C-alpha positions as CSV (number, residue, x, y, z in Angstrom):
1,X,-24.2,48.3,59.4
2,X,-22.2,45.7,61.4
3,X,-24.1,42.7,62.6
4,X,-25.1,42.4,66.3
5,X,-23.1,39.8,68.1
6,X,-24.4,40.4,71.7
7,X,-27.8,41.8,72.7
8,X,-29.8,42.0,75.9
9,X,-33.5,41.7,76.2
10,X,-35.2,43.4,79.1
11,X,-32.1,42.6,81.2
12,X,-32.2,43.1,85.0
13,X,-28.9,43.0,86.8
14,X,-28.1,42.9,90.5
15,X,-27.8,40.5,93.4
16,X,-29.9,38.1,95.4
17,X,-29.3,39.0,99.1
18,X,-30.0,37.4,102.3
19,X,-33.5,36.0,102.8
20,X,-34.1,36.1,99.0
21,X,-34.2,39.9,98.9
22,X,-32.9,41.1,95.6
23,X,-30.9,44.3,95.0
24,X,-31.6,45.6,91.6
25,X,-28.9,47.7,90.0
26,X,-30.4,48.3,86.6
27,X,-33.5,47.0,84.8
28,X,-35.0,46.9,81.3
29,X,-31.7,47.0,79.6
30,X,-31.9,46.5,75.8
31,X,-28.3,46.9,74.6
32,X,-26.6,45.9,71.4
33,X,-22.9,45.1,70.8
34,X,-22.0,44.9,67.1
35,X,-19.0,43.3,65.3
36,X,-16.1,45.7,64.6
37,X,-17.2,48.2,67.2
38,X,-15.5,49.4,70.4
39,X,-17.9,50.1,73.2
40,X,-16.7,51.9,76.3
41,X,-18.7,51.3,79.5
42,X,-18.6,54.4,81.7
43,X,-20.2,55.8,84.8
44,X,-19.5,56.9,88.4
45,X,-18.0,54.4,90.9
46,X,-20.4,52.0,92.3
47,X,-23.1,52.2,89.6
48,X,-22.7,48.5,88.6
49,X,-20.3,48.5,85.6
50,X,-18.6,45.3,86.8
51,X,-21.9,43.7,87.6
52,X,-23.1,44.4,84.0
53,X,-19.9,43.0,82.5
54,X,-20.1,39.9,84.7
55,X,-23.7,39.3,83.6
56,X,-22.9,39.8,79.9
57,X,-20.2,37.1,80.0
58,X,-22.1,34.6,82.1
59,X,-20.2,34.9,85.3
60,X,-23.3,36.2,87.1
61,X,-26.9,35.2,86.3
62,X,-29.4,38.0,85.4
63,X,-32.2,38.7,87.8
64,X,-34.5,38.8,84.8
65,X,-34.3,39.1,81.1
66,X,-31.8,37.4,78.8
67,X,-28.4,37.9,77.1
68,X,-28.1,36.6,73.5
69,X,-24.7,35.8,72.1
70,X,-25.0,35.6,68.3
71,X,-28.8,35.0,68.7
72,X,-28.3,32.2,71.2
73,X,-29.4,32.6,74.8
74,X,-26.2,32.7,76.9
75,X,-27.8,30.7,79.6
76,X,-28.1,27.7,77.3
77,X,-24.4,27.6,76.4
78,X,-21.8,25.5,78.2
79,X,-18.7,27.3,79.6
80,X,-16.4,25.9,76.9
81,X,-18.8,27.2,74.2
82,X,-18.9,30.6,75.9
83,X,-15.1,30.7,76.1
84,X,-14.9,30.1,72.3
85,X,-17.0,33.2,71.7
86,X,-16.1,35.5,74.5
87,X,-12.6,36.3,75.9
88,X,-12.1,38.3,79.1
89,X,-9.2,40.4,80.4
90,X,-9.6,41.4,84.0
91,X,-8.0,44.2,86.0
92,X,-6.4,42.0,88.6
93,X,-2.8,41.0,88.1
94,X,-2.6,37.2,87.7
95,X,0.6,35.6,89.1
96,X,1.8,33.0,86.6
97,X,5.3,32.3,88.0
98,X,8.0,31.4,85.4
99,X,5.6,31.3,82.5
100,X,6.8,32.7,79.2
101,X,4.9,35.2,77.1
102,X,4.4,32.6,74.3
103,X,3.1,30.0,76.7
104,X,0.7,32.5,78.4
105,X,-0.7,33.5,75.0
106,X,-1.0,29.8,74.1
107,X,-3.3,29.4,77.1
108,X,-5.9,31.2,75.1
109,X,-6.3,28.1,73.0
110,X,-7.7,26.1,76.0
111,X,-11.3,26.1,74.7
112,X,-10.1,24.2,71.6
113,X,-7.5,21.7,73.0
114,X,-8.0,18.3,74.4
115,X,-7.7,17.3,78.1
116,X,-3.9,17.3,77.8
117,X,-3.8,20.8,76.4
118,X,-1.6,19.8,73.4
119,X,-1.4,22.4,70.7
120,X,-1.9,21.4,67.0
121,X,0.0,23.2,64.2
122,X,-3.2,25.2,63.7
123,X,-3.3,26.3,67.3
124,X,0.4,27.3,67.1
125,X,-0.4,29.4,64.0
126,X,-3.2,31.1,65.9
127,X,-0.9,31.9,68.8
128,X,1.7,33.4,66.5
129,X,-1.0,35.5,64.7
130,X,-2.3,36.8,68.1
131,X,1.2,37.8,69.1
132,X,1.8,39.5,65.8
133,X,-1.5,41.3,65.9
134,X,-0.7,42.9,69.2
135,X,2.8,43.7,68.1
136,X,4.3,41.6,70.9
137,X,6.7,39.5,68.8
138,X,9.8,41.0,70.6
139,X,8.3,39.8,74.0
140,X,7.5,36.2,73.0
141,X,10.6,34.6,74.6
142,X,10.5,36.7,77.8
143,X,8.9,35.7,81.1
144,X,5.8,37.4,82.4
145,X,7.4,38.6,85.6
146,X,10.0,40.5,83.6
147,X,7.4,42.7,81.8
148,X,6.3,46.2,82.5
149,X,2.6,46.9,83.2
150,X,2.1,48.1,79.6
151,X,3.8,45.1,78.1
152,X,1.9,42.7,80.4
153,X,-1.5,44.2,79.4
154,X,-0.6,43.9,75.7
155,X,0.2,40.2,76.3
156,X,-3.0,39.6,78.1
157,X,-4.9,41.0,75.1
158,X,-2.9,38.7,72.8
159,X,-4.0,35.7,75.0
160,X,-7.6,36.9,74.7
161,X,-7.2,37.3,71.0
162,X,-5.9,33.7,70.7
163,X,-9.3,32.4,71.8
164,X,-10.6,33.6,68.5
165,X,-13.6,35.2,70.2
166,X,-16.5,37.1,68.7
167,X,-16.5,39.4,71.7
168,X,-13.5,40.7,73.8
169,X,-14.4,42.0,77.2
170,X,-11.9,44.1,79.2
171,X,-12.4,45.4,82.7
172,X,-10.4,48.7,83.2
173,X,-7.6,47.6,80.7
174,X,-5.7,51.0,81.2
175,X,-6.0,51.1,85.0
176,X,-2.3,50.7,85.9
177,X,-0.8,52.3,82.8
178,X,0.8,55.7,82.2
179,X,-0.6,58.1,79.7
180,X,1.4,56.9,76.7
181,X,0.6,53.3,77.4
182,X,-3.1,54.1,77.9
183,X,-3.2,55.7,74.5
184,X,-1.3,52.8,72.9
185,X,-3.7,50.3,74.5
186,X,-6.8,52.1,73.3
187,X,-5.3,52.4,69.8
188,X,-4.5,48.7,69.8
189,X,-8.1,47.7,70.8
190,X,-9.6,50.0,68.3
191,X,-7.4,48.6,65.5
192,X,-8.2,45.0,66.5
193,X,-11.9,45.6,66.5
194,X,-11.9,47.3,63.2
195,X,-9.4,45.0,61.4
196,X,-10.7,41.7,62.8
197,X,-14.4,42.7,63.0
198,X,-14.5,41.5,66.6
199,X,-16.7,43.4,69.1
200,X,-14.7,45.0,72.0
201,X,-16.3,46.2,75.2
202,X,-14.3,47.7,78.0
203,X,-15.0,49.6,81.2
204,X,-13.0,52.8,81.7
205,X,-12.9,56.0,83.7
206,X,-10.7,57.7,81.1
207,X,-13.2,60.2,79.5
208,X,-10.8,61.8,77.1
209,X,-9.7,58.4,75.6
210,X,-13.2,57.2,75.5
211,X,-14.4,60.3,73.6
212,X,-11.5,59.8,71.1
213,X,-11.6,56.0,70.7
214,X,-15.1,54.6,71.3
215,X,-17.6,53.9,68.6
216,X,-20.3,53.6,71.2
217,X,-20.5,54.6,74.9
218,X,-22.7,52.8,77.4
219,X,-23.1,55.4,80.2
220,X,-24.5,54.0,83.5
221,X,-26.1,56.3,86.0
222,X,-26.8,56.0,89.7
223,X,-30.5,55.4,89.0
224,X,-29.9,52.4,86.9
225,X,-30.3,54.1,83.5
226,X,-27.8,53.1,80.7
227,X,-27.5,55.7,77.9
228,X,-26.2,54.2,74.7
229,X,-24.9,56.1,71.7
230,X,-21.9,57.6,69.9
231,X,-19.8,59.6,72.5
232,X,-20.6,62.9,70.7
233,X,-24.3,62.2,70.8
234,X,-24.2,61.6,74.5
235,X,-22.2,64.8,75.0
236,X,-24.8,66.8,73.0
237,X,-27.8,65.2,74.7
238,X,-26.5,66.1,78.2
239,X,-26.2,62.5,79.3
240,X,-22.8,63.0,80.9
241,X,-24.2,65.9,83.0
242,X,-27.0,63.6,84.2
243,X,-24.7,60.7,84.9
244,X,-22.4,62.7,87.1
245,X,-25.0,65.2,88.5
246,X,-24.4,64.1,92.1
247,X,-20.6,64.1,92.0
248,X,-18.2,66.9,92.9
249,X,-17.7,67.7,89.2
250,X,-19.6,69.2,86.3
251,X,-19.3,68.0,82.7
252,X,-18.4,70.9,80.3
253,X,-20.1,70.0,77.0
254,X,-18.3,72.7,75.1
255,X,-14.8,71.5,76.0
256,X,-15.6,67.8,76.5
257,X,-14.1,67.6,80.0
258,X,-15.0,67.6,83.7
259,X,-14.7,70.6,85.9
260,X,-14.7,70.8,89.7
261,X,-17.5,72.3,91.8
262,X,-16.2,75.1,94.0
263,X,-17.8,76.1,97.3
264,X,-17.1,79.7,96.4
265,X,-16.4,81.2,93.0
266,X,-14.6,84.5,92.4
267,X,-14.6,86.5,89.2
268,X,-11.7,88.1,87.4
269,X,-11.2,90.2,84.3
270,X,-8.6,88.5,82.0
271,X,-7.3,90.6,79.1
272,X,-5.1,88.8,76.5
273,X,-5.5,86.3,73.7
274,X,-4.2,83.0,72.3
275,X,-2.6,80.1,74.0
276,X,-1.4,82.1,77.0
277,X,-4.9,83.3,77.7
278,X,-6.3,79.8,77.5
279,X,-3.9,78.4,80.1
280,X,-4.1,81.4,82.3
281,X,-7.8,80.9,82.5
282,X,-7.2,77.2,83.2
283,X,-4.9,78.0,86.1
284,X,-7.3,80.6,87.6
285,X,-10.2,78.2,87.3
286,X,-8.2,75.6,89.2
287,X,-8.3,78.0,92.2
288,X,-11.9,79.0,91.9
289,X,-11.9,82.0,89.5
290,X,-14.1,82.4,86.5
291,X,-12.6,84.8,84.0
292,X,-14.2,87.2,81.5
293,X,-12.6,89.2,78.7
294,X,-15.1,92.0,79.0
295,X,-13.8,95.1,80.7
296,X,-16.4,95.0,83.5
297,X,-15.4,96.1,87.0
298,X,-14.1,93.1,89.1
299,X,-12.0,92.9,92.2
300,X,-9.2,91.2,90.2
301,X,-7.9,92.3,86.8
302,X,-5.1,90.5,84.9
303,X,-3.5,91.8,81.7
304,X,-1.2,89.6,79.6
305,X,1.7,91.2,77.7
306,X,5.0,90.0,76.2
307,X,5.3,87.1,73.9
308,X,4.3,83.4,74.0
309,X,7.9,82.5,74.9
310,X,8.3,85.3,77.5
311,X,4.8,86.3,78.8
312,X,4.2,88.8,81.6
313,X,1.0,89.0,83.8
314,X,0.1,92.4,85.2
315,X,-2.1,92.0,88.3
316,X,-4.4,94.6,89.7
317,X,-6.4,93.7,92.8
318,X,-8.5,95.9,95.0
319,X,-6.5,97.0,98.0
320,X,-3.2,95.8,96.6
321,X,-0.5,97.6,94.6
322,X,-0.1,96.5,91.0
323,X,2.3,93.6,90.5
324,X,3.9,91.8,87.5
325,X,4.9,88.1,87.4
326,X,6.5,85.9,84.8
327,X,5.1,82.4,85.4
328,X,1.6,81.0,86.0
329,X,2.9,79.4,89.2
330,X,3.8,82.8,90.6
331,X,0.5,84.2,89.3
332,X,-1.6,81.5,91.1
333,X,0.5,82.0,94.3
334,X,-0.1,85.8,94.3
335,X,-3.8,85.6,93.5
336,X,-4.3,83.1,96.4
337,X,-2.6,85.6,98.7
338,X,-4.8,88.4,97.5
339,X,-8.1,86.3,97.5
340,X,-10.6,87.4,100.1
341,X,-11.1,83.8,101.2
342,X,-7.4,82.9,100.9
343,X,-8.2,79.8,98.8
């Protein structure tokens, strides 16, 4: 098993308010971050994910308990010592003017350079290695303001890697990226963790990518509980349902995805099979219909015919003549018109 590089002991996180009144967000946290692992920190908005991250990296003092970095109390370390062991990539876009990619990555060597910031040949080699590890060689001579969001985030990871940290901490690293770049970023972080044996912890709202990429999930709830385990273990234990119990969604353990709550739910009989049936059921669920393949009497009955390339949906609804449509868009439109509530 990989060695622990960051642990918490009865950690209490929160804020000291006016008049010395403390706002406790979570308490009695005993968490472990191991080398070579990717940990995804998840939970509803406002539960304190950023507060936990800030406490773990020393930007915010704990209300009680301790954070250990490689068995050393974080509170006893000087900022430069922490910077040599922990690197941070924040969500906020940092304006760096006419700075080149290479020079930005080189800033990751600041914990090791002298007051003048002069790079040694060893430092230069580390910068080159970080750029290569993030597959950003083709960007090295470009300026930061010329980069896309995906390229910029990749370069920020390279800068963090140039610090040669034991732990890389990222706050919403995929927040401004499209789907392909979100996937690429998660694959990059997973590869870096496993290949370099660094520990990576990142906060994210992207459930699907977390389920596919994380070795461990830390799942925060509104009552201050933090569930820790492999993503599949947390799915099976019902932790995701508990974490989002008060939200407008329900976690579907079977399919590994969230589903909306509906104020009213209708039932429909859906006869068909294969891929067409799956996505027909998905489209109907989106407008508040639960489907069943049993031939029980329902106010709405839909039968799929034709082929996967040219499907046809036959619609029978109480009080309406039978209709046939040839796209799911038309199906949804017609069912809405026929719905008793007009949803």
